[in-house]
N, C-alpha and C positions, 0 to 999 in steps of 0.2 A: 119694299119690305125685304125681298130676297137679298138686295144689295146690303142692307143693314145686317142681316144674319151672317153673310159672307165676311163682312168687315169685323164682326164680333169674333168669329171663328179664327180669322187671320190674326187678330190681336192676341187671342189666347195662345195660339201656337208660338207667336213671337215671344210671349212672356215665358212659356215653358222652355223654349230654346235658350232664352237669355239666362234663365235659372240654371239650366244644365251647364252652360258655359261658365257661370259663376262658380259652380261646384268644381269644375275642372281647374279653373284658375286658383281656387282655394287649395286643391291638392298639390299643385305645382309649388305654391308658396310654402306649404307645410314641408314639402320634401326638400326643396332647394333653398328656402329662405329661413324662416323661423321654425324651429323643430319643436315637436311635442315633447313633454317631459320624458315619456318612455323612450322615444328615439334618442334624445340627448343622453339618457342614462346608458343605452346600449352602445352608442358611439363612445361614451366616456370609458367604458370597459375596454374597447378596442384601443383607444388612445393610451390607456394605462399600460396595456401590453406593449405598445410600441415604445413607450417611454422606458420600458425595462430592457430595451436592446433588441426587440424583435422588429424586423422590417415588414412592410406591407406584403412583400413577396413571401415572407415566412408564415404569415397568418392565413392558413387555408383551412378547409373543413377537416373535421376529425377523420383520421385514417389516411392522411396524405402520406406520400412516400417518405418525406422528411421525418414525420412523427413516428412512422413505423420503424425507420432506421434507428432513431433515438431510443425507442423502447427496446429494440433488439439488442442494443449495446448494454442494456441493463441500467441506463440512466433514466430517471423519471422524466416524463414529458413536462415541459415548461419549467424545468429546474433552473435554467439560466436566464439572466445572470444570477450567479450564486456567490454569496459572501461566506468565506471561511475565516474564522478567527484562529490564528496560529498560536504557538506556545509563548510568543513574546507579546501577545495581545494585539497584534497588527491585523487589520482587516484585509484579507486577500480576495479581491473581486475578480471572478472569472466570468467573462461575457458569454462564453460558449463552452461546450464540452472540450476539455483539454485532450488533444490528440498527441501533440509533440511535447513530451515531457523530458526534462533533463535534471540530473542530480549530481551532487558532489560527494555522495556518501554511499558506500557499498550496501549497508543494511537497508537503506531506502530503495536502492535498486532492487534488492531481493524482494522487498515488500511489493513493489510495483509488479514484478513477475508473478507473485502469488495472486495478484489481482488481475492477472491476464493482460498486463500492460507491459510492453517492452519499451524502455526509454530510448529516445532518439540519441541521447548522449549521456555519458557518465564519466566521472573522474576515475582515472586508473583503469579504464575499460580494457585497453590492450593487455595489461598485465593480468587482470582478473579473468578475462576470457581464456587466457592460456594456462592459468595456474589454479584457479579456484574450483575445487572438485565438485561442489554442488551445481556448477554451471556446465559440467562436461557433457551431460546428456540432454541439454536443452538447445533447441535450434532458435537462436535469437537474431540471426542475420547479422548485419553490420551495425555495430553501435560505435558512435564516434567518441574517441578519447578526448576528454576535456583537459587532460593534464594530470599529473600525479601530485605535485607539490602545491600548486594553486590553479584555479580555474582560468583557462584561456578565454579571456573576455572577447577578444576579436572573433574567435571561433563561435562562441556563444551568440554573438551578435549576428553572425552569418546564419546561424540555425534558427534564430527567432522562435524559441520554444513558447508554447502556450502558457507554461508555468515552470518555474525552477524550484526544486526541492533542496533546501539548504540546511545542513546540520551545524549546530553550535553547541559549545560546552556550557555557555552561560547565556540563557535567554534574556537576561536583563542588560546584557552588554553586546549588542549586535551592530554590524555595519554591512548593510545590504544595498547601499545607495547605488553602487555600480551595477549590481544585478538588476535593480528595479528600473534602471534606464533601458533595459533590454526586454524584460518581461515581468509579469507578476511573480513574486517570490514568497514561498511558504517556508517558514522557519520551524525546525523541529529540534527538541532538546534532549537532555539525558534520559528522561522518562521513556520515550519511545526507543531510545538507543538500547536500553536494558530490557524492555518488554516488547517482544515481537508481536504479541496480541494487540497491545495498545497502538503500536506502529501501524498494523493492518487497519485498525478501526479509524485512526486519525487520517491516514492517507486515503482510506476508503471514503471518508466524508468529503475530503478535498476533491476527489475525482469522480464522485458519484457511484462508488462501488461498495456501499455499506453492506448490501446483502451478500455480495461475493466474499467480503471479509468474514462475515459470520459463518458462511458456508465452509471456508477454509479452516477456520478455528474449530468448527464442529467436527470436521473430518479428521483433523489432527487429534482432537480429544478422544474420538472413538478409537483411533489407532492405538493411542496410549492405553486406553482401557482394555482393549483386546490383547495387547502385548502383556500388560500387567497380569492378566488372567493366565496367559500361557506360561509366564515366568514364575507364578506363585507356586510354592512348594519345591520347585526344581532347584531353587537357589536359597532355600532357607538355611540360614547360618553361614552363607557364603558372602564375603564382602567384595564390593566393587569400587575401584578407585580410578578416577579420570584426572589426568594431569596434562599440562601444557609445557613443552620443552621450548624455552625462550632463548636459551644460549647455553654455553658450557656451564654446567653446575647451577643452572638457573631453572628451577621448576616451580610451576604455579598451579594452584587448584582453587576451587570454590565449591560451595554447597549448591548443587543444582537441583531444585525441586522436581524438575522433569525426570530426573533419575531416581531420586530418593523418596519423594513424597508417596505415602502409602495409599492416598486416596486420589490424587490428581496426577501423580507421576507413575513411573514404572514400578515403584515399590521396592527398589533394590536397597541393599544395606550398605551404608558407608562404614568404613573401618573405624574402630575406636581411635580417637585422637584427631579425626578429620575436622577441618574448620566448619563452623556453622554460618560463616559469612557468605552471602551470595556474590560478594565482590571478590575478585581474584586476589589471593595472597601468596607470597613466596613461601615455599616449603623446602626444608633441607633434606638431603638424602638420609640423614640420621632419623628425621621424623617419618620418612617413608618406610624405613626399615622397622621403626617402632610400630607403625600401622600394619605392615606386612599383609597387604590385601591378597585375596584369592584371585582376583582378576584386575588387570591394569589396562587402561586405554590411554594411549599417549598421542597427544596432538602435536604433529610435526609440520612446521611450515616449509614451503618450498625453498630450497637452498640450505636447509639445515639437516640434510640427510647425513652428512659427515658427523655432525654433532650427535645425532641419534646413534650412529654406528659406534661412536666412541662410548656412548652410554651403555650400549649392549655388551661391550667388552669390559665394563667395569666390574671388578670382582665383588664389590658390595652389592651392586645391582643383581648380579648372578645369584646372590644368596637369597633373594626374595622368593617367597613361596610361589607367587604367580609366574615368575620367570622359570623356575624349576619345573613347573607343571605345564609350561608352554601356554600360559593363559595371558599373554601380552598381545594386544592388538594395536598396530600403528594406524592412526587416523590422519587425515589431512589437517592442516592448520585451521580449516573451517570448523573443526570440532571445538575450537576455543570460543567461537562467536555465539552470541545470543540472538542473532538475526533469524528470520523465519526459515529461509531455505537451508541455512547452515544448521539450524536446529533439527530440521527434518533429516538432513544428511547424517548428523551425529546419531540420532535415535535409530535410524534404519541400520546403520553400521553396528551399533551396540546390540540391538535386538537380534539382528541376523547372526552375529557372532555367538551370542549366548544361546540361541535356540539350536545352533548347529552342534553345540557341545553335547 
């Protein structure tokens, strides 16, 4: 009888043990073989992230050093790969945050600087670093010159930029095949050339600095508003004229809202007869005499100092009200440009000159 009881107990223990082993075997099969729906779903999300250009080494827990670095740079986490559609309708795909950026256009260079990005290379860099006044107080280190007349493709190939910013006059007729062999290329057209705010916003989208772009714009608008308030009343009835000296007897001007707009600009008064076009137009000395402004700001490009000297000795020029009152201020050629840094340079010079009076 006792033997029978022992046999029954032993059989029961074996059955329990076998059941336990069966459960362990089931767990192993679920984990390493056929997955549950939930596990498959979770792994599917991971695979989706990997398909978007993230390696397994990149996928760590929240708060890793890589993610913190990305957030500190102002670039949203998991932004990349990112697709930007440029002015020509091309999709520009960036697999990672662009660090090495090159450009063939000065205003795009200025836009990058306003976004706290120094390009690794730019067309005409050697000349502009030496002559462009808005750059004089900036420490940009060494920026490689890509050439002045055309981009040095061999040099660009050596640099291997993460993205190349290219300016065109006609977005419907572009040729970037050679650039695309080297790096992704983002094309910008006339709209961003003439509107520094739009340039900031578009380049900001491309490089992940949208918030920085809005911050720069807001700071500039506040400066304009503060300056407009300081200038109100002081120059009531006084006219201000800005012109560009392009060559002997070649003078150009445009209507610049940043100077004359009563709500969004400095609220200065343009002289009667001033052009209403925001594009530069040539103006004669006779027309300037007819306007006879109270204050004149002259944009003079490097190398044209002798031309400016000749102008100041012109008897007709000397007859102007602004000249006789010593209300003529010479600006760098940057005063002619609509780009971001150049615009800030111009406004600072004009405001400071008028507030000293």
